[in-house]
C-alpha positions in Angstrom: 0.0 0.0 0.0 1.3 3.5 -0.9 2.3 5.7 1.9 0.8 9.2 2.4 4.0 10.9 1.2 4.1 8.8 -2.0 0.5 9.6 -2.8 1.0 13.3 -2.1 4.0 13.3 -4.4 1.8 12.2 -7.2 -0.6 15.1 -6.8 1.2 18.2 -7.9 -1.6 20.8 -8.1 -0.6 24.2 -6.5 -3.1 26.6 -5.0 -6.7 26.2 -6.2 -7.6 25.0 -9.7 -9.8 27.3 -11.8 -13.6 26.4 -11.8 -13.2 25.3 -15.5 -10.6 22.7 -14.7 -11.7 19.1 -14.2 -9.2 17.6 -11.7 -8.4 14.4 -9.7 -8.4 14.8 -6.0 -6.7 13.0 -3.1 -8.7 12.8 0.1 -7.9 11.8 3.6 -9.8 10.4 6.5 -9.2 8.3 9.7 -8.4 5.3 7.5 -5.8 6.9 5.3 -5.6 8.6 1.9 -7.5 7.7 -1.2 -8.3 9.1 -4.7 -11.9 9.7 -5.7 -12.9 7.7 -8.8 -14.5 10.7 -10.5 -13.4 14.1 -11.7 -14.0 17.2 -9.5 -14.1 20.9 -9.8 -13.3 23.7 -7.2 -16.2 26.2 -7.5 -16.8 29.1 -5.2 -14.5 27.7 -2.5 -16.0 24.3 -2.5 -15.0 20.9 -4.1 -17.8 19.5 -6.3 -18.4 16.3 -8.3 -17.9 17.2 -11.9 -20.7 15.0 -13.2 -23.4 15.6 -10.5 -22.4 19.0 -9.3 -22.8 17.8 -5.7 -20.6 19.1 -3.0 -18.0 16.8 -1.6 -18.2 15.9 2.0 -14.6 14.7 2.3 -11.2 16.3 3.3 -9.4 17.0 0.0 -5.7 17.3 0.7 -4.3 17.6 -2.9 -5.3 17.7 -6.6 -3.8 17.2 -10.0 -4.7 17.4 -13.6 -6.3 14.2 -14.9 -3.8 11.5 -15.9 -4.1 10.1 -19.4 -4.9 6.4 -19.3 -3.0 4.5 -22.0 -4.4 1.4 -23.7 -2.6 -1.8 -23.2 0.0 -2.9 -25.8 -1.2 -5.8 -28.1 
């Protein structure tokens, strides 16, 4: 399992992303750190699910631009 420091090192967003940016977020709770499985936006000081627009009820500790998923080699 990845350590908190290793996960944080993978999330390189600085400051707050603009509301137009879809980003991946790293969250933390009493069990540890985890990445949400959906894109988010930071709008009016609040993190929101990009698809539903619902406010996140989690502790976001870092963000990054979405990683491009590459197809497997044949």
